[in-house]
C-alpha positions in Angstrom: -78.2 -96.4 -33.9 -78.8 -92.7 -33.9 -81.1 -91.4 -31.2 -83.9 -89.0 -32.1 -84.8 -86.1 -29.9 -88.3 -86.0 -28.4 -89.3 -83.2 -30.7 -88.2 -85.2 -33.8 -90.0 -88.2 -32.6 -93.2 -86.1 -32.1 -92.9 -84.8 -35.7 -92.5 -88.3 -37.0 -95.6 -89.4 -35.0 -97.5 -86.4 -36.3 -96.6 -87.3 -39.9 -97.8 -90.8 -39.4 -101.1 -89.6 -38.0 -100.3 -90.5 -34.4 -101.9 -87.5 -32.8 -104.1 -84.6 -33.9 -102.5 -81.4 -35.1 -102.6 -78.5 -32.7 -103.9 -76.4 -35.6 -107.2 -78.3 -35.3 -107.5 -78.1 -31.5 -110.5 -76.8 -29.7 -108.9 -76.7 -26.2 -110.2 -74.6 -23.3 -107.8 -71.7 -23.4 -108.7 -70.4 -19.9 -108.1 -73.8 -18.4 -104.7 -74.3 -20.1 -103.5 -70.8 -19.0 -103.4 -72.2 -15.4 -102.8 -75.9 -16.1 -99.7 -75.7 -18.2 -96.3 -74.8 -16.8 -93.8 -72.5 -18.6 -91.9 -75.2 -20.3 -95.1 -76.8 -21.6 -96.3 -73.5 -22.9 -93.1 -72.9 -24.8 -93.1 -76.3 -26.3 -96.8 -75.9 -27.3 -96.1 -72.6 -28.9 -93.1 -74.0 -30.9 -95.2 -76.9 -32.1 -98.0 -74.6 -33.2 -95.5 -72.5 -35.3 -93.8 -75.6 -36.7 -97.1 -77.2 -37.7 -98.4 -74.0 -39.3 -95.2 -73.6 -41.3 -95.5 -77.2 -42.5 -98.9 -76.3 -43.8 -98.4 -72.7 -45.1 -94.7 -72.4 -45.8 -93.6 -69.0 -47.0 -97.2 -67.9 -47.0 -96.9 -67.6 -43.2 -95.4 -64.4 -41.7 -95.0 -62.9 -38.2 -96.5 -59.6 -37.2 -94.2 -57.6 -35.0 -95.3 -54.5 -33.0 -91.9 -54.2 -31.3 -93.5 -54.9 -27.9 -92.4 -57.6 -25.5 -94.9 -60.2 -26.7 -94.0 -59.6 -30.4 -90.3 -60.0 -29.7 -91.0 -63.2 -27.8 -93.1 -64.7 -30.6 -90.6 -63.5 -33.2 -87.8 -65.3 -31.4 -89.9 -68.4 -31.0 -90.7 -68.4 -34.7 -87.0 -67.9 -35.7 -86.0 -70.8 -33.5 -88.7 -73.0 -35.0 -88.3 -71.8 -38.6 -85.1 -69.8 -39.2 -86.2 -68.6 -42.7 -89.6 -67.2 -41.6 -90.5 -63.7 -42.6 -92.1 -60.9 -40.7 -93.5 -57.4 -40.9 -93.7 -54.3 -38.8 -96.4 -51.6 -39.0 -95.1 -48.2 -37.8 -96.8 -44.8 -37.5 -95.8 -41.2 -37.4 -96.8 -41.2 -33.7 -94.6 -44.0 -32.4 -92.3 -43.0 -29.5 -88.7 -42.2 -30.3 -87.5 -45.1 -28.2 -89.7 -47.5 -30.3 -88.4 -46.0 -33.6 -84.8 -46.4 -32.5 -85.5 -50.0 -31.4 -87.2 -50.7 -34.7 -84.1 -49.6 -36.6 -82.0 -52.1 -34.6 -84.4 -54.9 -35.1 -84.7 -54.4 -38.8 -80.9 -54.1 -39.2 -80.6 -57.4 -37.4 -83.4 -59.1 -39.2 -83.6 -57.7 -42.8 -86.3 -60.3 -43.6 -88.7 -58.0 -41.6 -90.5 -55.6 -43.9 -91.7 -52.2 -42.5 -95.1 -50.7 -43.6 -96.5 -47.2 -42.8 -99.3 -45.1 -44.1 -98.1 -41.5 -44.8 -101.6 -40.3 -45.8 -102.6 -36.9 -44.5 -105.1 -37.1 -41.6 -106.9 -34.4 -39.5 -104.8 -33.0 -36.7 -105.3 -34.8 -33.4 -107.5 -37.4 -35.0 -106.2 -39.7 -32.3 -108.3 -37.7 -29.8 -111.4 -36.9 -31.9 -111.8 -40.3 -33.6 -109.2 -42.8 -32.3 -110.9 -45.7 -34.1 -110.5 -43.9 -37.5 -106.9 -42.9 -36.7 -106.0 -46.6 -35.9 -107.8 -47.8 -39.1 -105.8 -45.4 -41.3 -102.4 -45.8 -39.6 -102.5 -49.4 -38.4 -105.2 -51.5 -40.1 -104.6 -50.3 -43.6 -100.8 -51.0 -43.6 -101.5 -54.5 -42.1 -103.8 -55.1 -45.1 -101.0 -54.0 -47.5 -98.6 -56.4 -45.8 -101.0 -59.3 -46.0 -101.6 -58.6 -49.7 -98.0 -57.8 -50.8 -96.4 -60.6 -48.9 -98.9 -63.2 -50.1 -100.0 -64.2 -46.7 -102.4 -67.0 -45.8 -101.3 -67.3 -42.2 -100.1 -64.5 -39.9 -98.6 -65.0 -36.5 -99.3 -62.6 -33.6 -98.1 -62.1 -30.0 -101.7 -61.8 -28.7 -102.3 -63.2 -25.1 -105.6 -64.0 -23.5 -104.6 -62.4 -20.1 -103.6 -59.0 -21.5 -107.0 -57.4 -21.0 -110.8 -57.5 -21.2 -110.8 -57.5 -25.0 -108.6 -60.6 -25.5 -110.2 -63.3 -23.3 -112.2 -65.1 -26.0 -109.6 -65.6 -28.7 -108.4 -69.0 -30.0 -104.9 -70.2 -30.8 -105.9 -70.7 -34.4 -108.6 -68.4 -35.9 -110.0 -67.7 -39.4 -111.7 -64.3 -39.1 -111.2 -63.6 -42.8 -112.0 -66.4 -45.2 -108.7 -68.0 -46.3 -106.6 -66.0 -43.8 -105.5 -67.8 -40.7 -104.4 -66.0 -37.6 -102.1 -68.0 -35.3 -101.7 -66.9 -31.6 -98.9 -69.1 -30.2 -98.6 -67.0 -27.0 -102.3 -67.0 -26.2 -101.8 -69.2 -23.0 -98.8 -67.2 -21.7 -99.0 -64.9 -18.7 -97.1 -61.6 -18.5 -94.4 -62.9 -16.2 -93.9 -65.9 -18.5 -93.2 -63.6 -21.4 -90.5 -61.8 -19.4 -89.2 -65.2 -18.2 -88.7 -66.2 -21.9 -87.1 -62.9 -22.9 -84.6 -63.2 -20.1 -83.9 -66.9 -20.6 -83.2 -66.4 -24.4 -81.7 -62.9 -24.0 -84.1 -61.5 -26.5 -83.8 -57.7 -27.2 -86.5 -55.7 -25.6 -88.0 -52.2 -26.3 -86.3 -49.8 -23.9 -89.6 -48.1 -23.0 -90.4 -50.9 -20.6 -87.7 -49.7 -18.3 -89.7 -46.5 -17.9 -92.7 -48.4 -16.5 -94.8 -49.1 -19.5 -96.6 -52.5 -19.7 -98.2 -52.2 -23.1 -96.8 -50.0 -25.9 -98.5 -48.1 -28.7 -98.4 -44.7 -30.2 -97.0 -41.9 -28.1 -100.2 -39.8 -27.7 -102.3 -42.8 -26.8 -100.1 -44.7 -24.4 -99.6 -43.9 -20.7 -98.0 -45.5 -17.6 -100.7 -46.5 -15.1 -101.0 -48.3 -11.8 -104.0 -50.3 -13.0 -104.0 -54.1 -12.8 -104.8 -54.7 -16.5 -101.8 -54.6 -18.8 -103.5 -52.5 -21.5 -105.1 -50.0 -19.1 -102.7 -47.3 -20.3 -103.8 -47.6 -23.9 -106.2 -44.9 -25.2 -106.7 -43.6 -21.7 -109.7 -41.4 -21.1 -111.3 -42.4 -24.4 -114.0 -45.0 -25.4 -111.1 -47.2 -26.6 -109.4 -47.3 -23.2 -107.7 -50.7 -22.8 -109.2 -51.8 -26.1 -107.9 -52.7 -29.6 -106.5 -50.8 -32.6 -108.5 -52.9 -35.0 -106.0 -55.4 -36.5 -107.6 -58.2 -34.5 -111.2 -57.1 -35.0 -111.4 -55.8 -38.6 -111.2 -57.7 -41.9 -107.7 -57.8 -43.2 -108.1 -59.2 -46.7 -107.8 -56.5 -49.4 -111.2 -55.7 -50.9 -113.2 -56.9 -47.9 -115.5 -54.2 -46.5 -115.3 -53.2 -42.8 
């Protein structure tokens, strides 16, 4: 008699209604961050991705910012669902190291589409109005990706311990009606991301070797000694340590901000 692996048994149990889908969970994120060990977090993340793909199929894609968290969640997704698709949003201000890394990633994974907004914007808009700069160069291309790729569920590398703006997210969210955001790494700590990347030999953006802990556009990202990971983002502006807008603004085409 053929022996089934634990993961396969779990899937069979799920299909028969043996336990609740993680997609419907209302677990206490802050409690699970400390309660679960690394292995349990990896297994939970894989299960979230697998269950979501069972529900959404090719209408589910992975957003990849080329940072450490994005590369970890992309690798997880490819292990769980080899045929899953992804997209990258790049800007004219990305560091050269990130641009070169992007070329290698896209060459290795042609199923990742690249989006960029080449519209003219005021000079140094990233200083005078960083929110508007991010809206034009980051949020708009994400909207295009969601629309063009026919997305009903997008997967992110967002983590609750990254900084002050990310503590209240859920693993499964519906901020736009009919558009689900899946955050499989929400419970992971920074060291666990690096542990995963090393364990599975996942390619990493070379800028981390210079001391960066969070990566964005070149004018808006600095190396700092602050405790918070995202403290070097938009330093000395009202957005310091904050968000570009893809996690806070509507992403469905035609929905007003």
